[in-house]
Each structure stands twice: as C-alpha cells, then as structure tokens.
N, C-alpha and C positions, 0 to 999 in steps of 0.2 A: 625535852623528852614532847613528841605534838600532845595536841589536843585531844579526852577524852584517852587517854593513852596510857596505862597498866603494864610496870614496870614489875620482871620476879624478886621473889627477895633477895637472891645472891645479887641484883643488880648485871644481869651477862641479857637477858634481854629483853622483847616490850613487846605486847601486840597490844590493839584502838578495840577499844569494846565495843560491841555493838549497841543502836541508842537504847537506852530505859537499861545495862544492863551497869553494874555497882564489882566492886572489889566482894570477894566472899569470904572471914575467917575460917579455916578449920585444921581440926585439932590434929594435924598428921605434921610432921617438920622437912617427908621427904616433900608433901610437896612446894614449893614454890609458888606459882602463880595462881587464883582462885580464882573467877570472876561468875557471874549468877545474873540469871533475867529479876524486873525487880515485883515482878506475881507469876504464877502460874501458869503455865499453858494442858491441861492435858491431865490435871494432876502435881504436875512436874513441874520446880522451881530450873531451865533448861542450866545449865551449866557446863563450866569450860573446865581445864584444871592441866596442871603441866605439874609431873617428877622430876626431879632431877634422881638420878645417878648414877656410881660410878662404871664402867664398865668397865669391861673382866679383857683381858691379856686376850687375842685374838676371839674375840666375838665376833660376829658381823649383826647386822637389821636383822636380815632375816633367825638370827639363830634369838635374839628378843622377841622377834612376833609369834613366831613356834611359842617357843615359851608362853610366852605373855597368855596364845588362842588356849598353851594348852591348859592350864590353870581358870580361862573361861571356863571353857568343858567341862573340867572337874566340879565347876558349881552349879552344873545342871545347861550351862544359861550355850545357846546357839549362835558361832562362829563362823560370820563369812567374811571373804577375804577382799578387801579394798581396792582397789589400782593404784597404785603408787603415785609422789605425787613430790612436788620440793618445796623448802618447809627454806622462807629463807638463804635456798641458796643451796640444801641441802636433801640429800637421799631420804624416802623417806614414804616404810611402809607401816600399812597396816591393817583392821580388818570395822566390821561391823558383828557388834556381842546383844543380844537379843533375849531378854529375862523380863522375871518379873520381881518386882521387889517390894513388897508391902504392900500387895495386895496390884501394883501400878506394872501395867504395860511398859519397860521400858527398855528405849535403844543408845549404845554409846559407843561413838566408834572413836575410837584407838589410831593412836600414831606413833611410830617412837622415832625419832633422828638421834644422831651423831654431834658434833661439835667436842674436839678433843678429845679426851679420856670419858666423858659424860654421857651419860644417852636418858633421851631428855622424853618423855613418857607425857602424848596430849588425850587429852576424854574430854569427849564433847557427849554429856547423859541428857535428854530430853525423852516424855511420853512417845511412844514409840510413829504414835500418832499423829506427834510434832516435827518425825522424821525428818519433811522436807524442808520447815522451818531451822533447823539445826542442823545440819546440810549446811543451808549458807547462813548462817550464822559461823561454824567451822571457817566455810570457806573463807570469810571476811577477815577473821580473830585467823587463822595462821597462811594469809594473803597477809597481814598486817605484820606477823613475826618481825621486827628486826635485831638481829642480834650488839647488844652498847659492850661489848667484852671480849 
C-alpha cells in the first residue's frame, strides 16, 4: 500500500489521506473507512467515510441515490444533485446535502458506486463555509481510490 494510504476494514480498497488527516474511529459497523482532519475548520472536523452495504438485486445506482436523497430530505436537509463521476474506473452518482447539525451549518457530499454486489457510499463532511476546501480534499481522496480485491 502506498505511503499515506488508508485501507478499508475489509481490505477491498484504499485511499490516500490528505496531509494532516488520520484514521478516525467510528462506532458504526457499516462504516468501513473513516478519516478526518487533525483540527476543525469552521467549527467542524472535516471528514470522509465510506459505508459498504450489500446491493439489492436489480437495483441500479439511480435507485440508491434517490433513496438516499429522500432520506436526507426527510431529515429537513437541502439536497442538490452533483455531476456523475468515476471512482476507481466505475460509475458514481451523488448529491450534496446542506443541513444544520448541533448549530453548525454542514455540507455533505455523497457518492454511490457499486462493485460486484456491494454498494459503497462515500461521504465528505465539512462546514458549509469550508465546502471548496472539502471538495478539493474529496476529489483527491476519490481520485486515489484503488481496489485491492
């Protein structure tokens, strides 16, 4: 694995952490990768995580994205589609969520990609005021995504 890379807990992929970022511990078994900035900006620790979940037969990425967006809207978040992209050569679709959590204005960009029968949902979270820096970090992380199995 390259220097500065962090592997997911199932050893299916790895990404390169931005400078000053480290592995994060999260109490959620579905989260297979979590990394975060070493200090908060805009009152929020910028962080990136990936959830791995079994795909449903016959579901395509649009169905997962629509379900995720609906769930976010039900939590009173504003959801805006983002341009499709590639993650490690595979198609990815997503959206940006804006909401207030514990008095902090947050921006979360989620992308859904699928490999085999597994759906991977990546989420970049940062203060809304730091969205440009968050997008830059997310693009570097997603650009480094490499499948290992």
